[in-house]
N, CA and C atoms as a LAMMPS dump frame, in Angstrom:
ITEM: TIMESTEP
0
ITEM: NUMBER OF ATOMS
192
ITEM: BOX BOUNDS ff ff ff
-5.0000000000000000e+02 5.0000000000000000e+02
-5.0000000000000000e+02 5.0000000000000000e+02
-5.0000000000000000e+02 5.0000000000000000e+02
ITEM: ATOMS id mol type element x y z
1 1 1 N 11.21 1.987 -1.972
2 1 2 C 11.872 1.766 -3.993
3 1 3 C 10.029 2.366 -4.841
4 2 1 N 9.889 2.007 -6.052
5 2 2 C 9.113 2.597 -5.871
6 2 3 C 8.004 1.435 -7.099
7 3 1 N 7.727 0.638 -6.698
8 3 2 C 6.565 -1.074 -7.045
9 3 3 C 6.954 -1.151 -8.908
10 4 1 N 7.309 0.071 -9.941
11 4 2 C 7.481 0.107 -10.934
12 4 3 C 8.926 -0.913 -11.534
13 5 1 N 9.547 0.253 -10.943
14 5 2 C 11.367 -0.35 -10.292
15 5 3 C 11.705 -1.475 -10.157
16 6 1 N 10.404 -1.809 -8.678
17 6 2 C 11.263 -3.009 -8.348
18 6 3 C 11.415 -4.061 -9.431
19 7 1 N 10.081 -4.184 -9.747
20 7 2 C 9.134 -5.627 -11.078
21 7 3 C 10.459 -5.335 -12.026
22 8 1 N 11.022 -3.921 -12.862
23 8 2 C 11.829 -3.395 -13.608
24 8 3 C 13.226 -4.052 -13.981
25 9 1 N 13.697 -4.111 -12.199
26 9 2 C 14.825 -4.442 -11.688
27 9 3 C 15.166 -6.596 -11.655
28 10 1 N 13.489 -7.037 -11.061
29 10 2 C 13.198 -8.542 -11.105
30 10 3 C 13.282 -9.018 -12.401
31 11 1 N 12.758 -7.874 -13.533
32 11 2 C 12.957 -8.902 -15.055
33 11 3 C 14.361 -8.809 -15.575
34 12 1 N 14.499 -8.119 -14.881
35 12 2 C 15.642 -8.376 -15.648
36 12 3 C 16.9 -9.161 -15.599
37 13 1 N 16.973 -9.447 -14.405
38 13 2 C 17.764 -10.885 -14.396
39 13 3 C 16.987 -12.002 -15.121
40 14 1 N 15.642 -12.052 -15.585
41 14 2 C 15.309 -13.332 -15.905
42 14 3 C 15.607 -13.32 -17.186
43 15 1 N 15.078 -11.943 -17.651
44 15 2 C 15.196 -11.647 -19.353
45 15 3 C 13.926 -12.007 -19.801
46 16 1 N 13.846 -13.688 -19.967
47 16 2 C 13.254 -14.013 -20.728
48 16 3 C 12.132 -15.169 -20.457
49 17 1 N 11.86 -14.907 -20.493
50 17 2 C 10.236 -15.019 -19.182
51 17 3 C 10.073 -16.811 -20.459
52 18 1 N 9.303 -17.787 -19.48
53 18 2 C 9.163 -18.973 -20.565
54 18 3 C 8.172 -19.117 -20.84
55 19 1 N 6.95 -18.343 -19.376
56 19 2 C 5.144 -17.885 -20.172
57 19 3 C 5.129 -17.121 -19.655
58 20 1 N 3.598 -17.034 -20.127
59 20 2 C 3.162 -15.94 -19.587
60 20 3 C 2.941 -16.463 -17.801
61 21 1 N 3.074 -17.133 -17.464
62 21 2 C 2.285 -17.527 -16.046
63 21 3 C 3.174 -17.408 -14.909
64 22 1 N 4.846 -17.656 -15.853
65 22 2 C 5.818 -17.201 -15.23
66 22 3 C 5.854 -15.796 -14.835
67 23 1 N 5.629 -15.067 -16.08
68 23 2 C 5.597 -13.952 -15.905
69 23 3 C 5.097 -13.07 -15.211
70 24 1 N 3.863 -13.36 -14.672
71 24 2 C 2.549 -13.309 -13.819
72 24 3 C 3.148 -13.421 -12.587
73 25 1 N 3.619 -14.781 -11.17
74 25 2 C 3.629 -14.915 -11.15
75 25 3 C 4.925 -14.277 -10.14
76 26 1 N 5.832 -13.869 -11.07
77 26 2 C 7.154 -12.533 -10.766
78 26 3 C 6.287 -11.938 -10.282
79 27 1 N 5.926 -11.266 -11.483
80 27 2 C 3.997 -9.821 -10.916
81 27 3 C 3.544 -10.079 -9.77
82 28 1 N 3.571 -10.841 -9.362
83 28 2 C 2.933 -11.482 -8.366
84 28 3 C 2.557 -11.208 -6.876
85 29 1 N 4.604 -11.25 -6.709
86 29 2 C 4.456 -11.94 -6.071
87 29 3 C 5.497 -10.385 -4.797
88 30 1 N 6.099 -9.723 -6.462
89 30 2 C 6.683 -7.977 -6.24
90 30 3 C 5.009 -7.369 -5.869
91 31 1 N 3.873 -7.189 -6.919
92 31 2 C 2.955 -6.917 -5.878
93 31 3 C 1.936 -7.428 -3.884
94 32 1 N 2.319 -8.864 -3.775
95 32 2 C 2.221 -8.9 -2.757
96 32 3 C 3.049 -8.713 -1.314
97 33 1 N 4.322 -8.491 -1.955
98 33 2 C 5.529 -8.234 -1.212
99 33 3 C 4.782 -6.744 -0.22
100 34 1 N 5.012 -5.891 -1.928
101 34 2 C 4.692 -4.114 -1.573
102 34 3 C 2.872 -3.727 -0.742
103 35 1 N 1.881 -4.707 -1.217
104 35 2 C 0.975 -4.794 -0.238
105 35 3 C 1.4 -5.017 1.159
106 36 1 N 2.245 -5.365 1.676
107 36 2 C 2.962 -6.483 3.149
108 36 3 C 3.227 -5.233 3.774
109 37 1 N 4.29 -4.268 2.678
110 37 2 C 5.344 -3.409 3.561
111 37 3 C 3.963 -2.371 4.024
112 38 1 N 3.294 -1.858 3.099
113 38 2 C 1.46 -1.057 2.562
114 38 3 C 1.121 -1.285 3.681
115 39 1 N 0.383 -2.271 4.283
116 39 2 C -0.046 -2.784 5.249
117 39 3 C 0.415 -2.403 6.521
118 40 1 N 1.704 -2.361 6.416
119 40 2 C 2.19 -2.071 7.927
120 40 3 C 2.71 -0.936 8.304
121 41 1 N 2.656 -0.019 8.174
122 41 2 C 2.907 1.413 8.014
123 41 3 C 1.785 2.405 7.996
124 42 1 N 1.574 3.943 9.278
125 42 2 C 1.107 4.375 9.37
126 42 3 C 0.688 5.144 8.765
127 43 1 N -0.007 5.781 8.146
128 43 2 C 0.082 6.694 6.939
129 43 3 C -0.158 8.444 8.161
130 44 1 N -0.952 8.042 9.7
131 44 2 C -1.246 9.338 10.312
132 44 3 C -1.189 8.54 12.094
133 45 1 N -0.468 9.562 12.444
134 45 2 C -0.661 9.213 13.563
135 45 3 C -2.046 9.591 14.309
136 46 1 N -1.527 9.061 16.154
137 46 2 C -3.666 8.01 16.528
138 46 3 C -3.531 10.002 16.583
139 47 1 N -2.713 10.566 17.069
140 47 2 C -2.837 12.367 16.985
141 47 3 C -4.223 12.449 16.386
142 48 1 N -3.33 12.125 15.218
143 48 2 C -3.766 13.255 13.758
144 48 3 C -5.248 12.383 13.615
145 49 1 N -5.512 11.292 14.464
146 49 2 C -7.111 11.025 13.83
147 49 3 C -8.107 11.459 14.459
148 50 1 N -7.377 11.32 15.839
149 50 2 C -7.894 11.499 16.625
150 50 3 C -8.888 13.281 16.676
151 51 1 N -7.853 13.778 16.294
152 51 2 C -8.507 14.911 15.561
153 51 3 C -9.53 15.29 14.521
154 52 1 N -9.162 15.006 13.742
155 52 2 C -9.352 14.429 12.618
156 52 3 C -11.261 14.043 12.805
157 53 1 N -11.761 12.771 14.202
158 53 2 C -12.835 12.168 13.942
159 53 3 C -13.752 13.629 15.179
160 54 1 N -13.154 14.252 15.508
161 54 2 C -14.116 15.307 16.35
162 54 3 C -13.43 16.565 15.667
163 55 1 N -13.103 16.773 14.521
164 55 2 C -13.774 17.752 13.998
165 55 3 C -15.278 17.169 12.898
166 56 1 N -14.859 15.701 12.714
167 56 2 C -16.266 15.167 11.805
168 56 3 C -17.569 15.746 12.819
169 57 1 N -17.12 14.997 13.698
170 57 2 C -18.389 15.593 14.595
171 57 3 C -18.603 16.487 15.106
172 58 1 N -20.269 16.685 14.826
173 58 2 C -21.187 17.629 14.767
174 58 3 C -21.191 18.046 16.071
175 59 1 N -21.358 19.296 16.686
176 59 2 C -21.362 19.49 17.909
177 59 3 C -22.53 19.791 18.083
178 60 1 N -23.329 19.374 19.343
179 60 2 C -24.978 19.529 19.588
180 60 3 C -25.227 20.21 20.626
181 61 1 N -26.854 20.025 20.597
182 61 2 C -26.26 22.059 21.235
183 61 3 C -26.076 21.297 23.297
184 62 1 N -26.287 22.761 23.77
185 62 2 C -26.683 22.451 25.034
186 62 3 C -27.563 22.021 25.806
187 63 1 N -28.125 20.496 26.546
188 63 2 C -29.396 20.449 26.268
189 63 3 C -29.796 21.128 27.546
190 64 1 N -31.547 21.418 28.392
191 64 2 C -31.67 22.235 28.679
192 64 3 C -31.426 22.223 30.265
């Protein structure tokens, strides 16, 4: 679920915030939750990462 959608959904429940700080706490908690989700995800498999590192290494000339 998109982060903006999560924030909108939660702010609709509250509707009126008593202060700007309370709004910032709510948005901060949504962003912290999303950060935890992103930190736990793996975007590349270990095989793909290894292949990328192999391509990145310069090939050395053969030693005599």
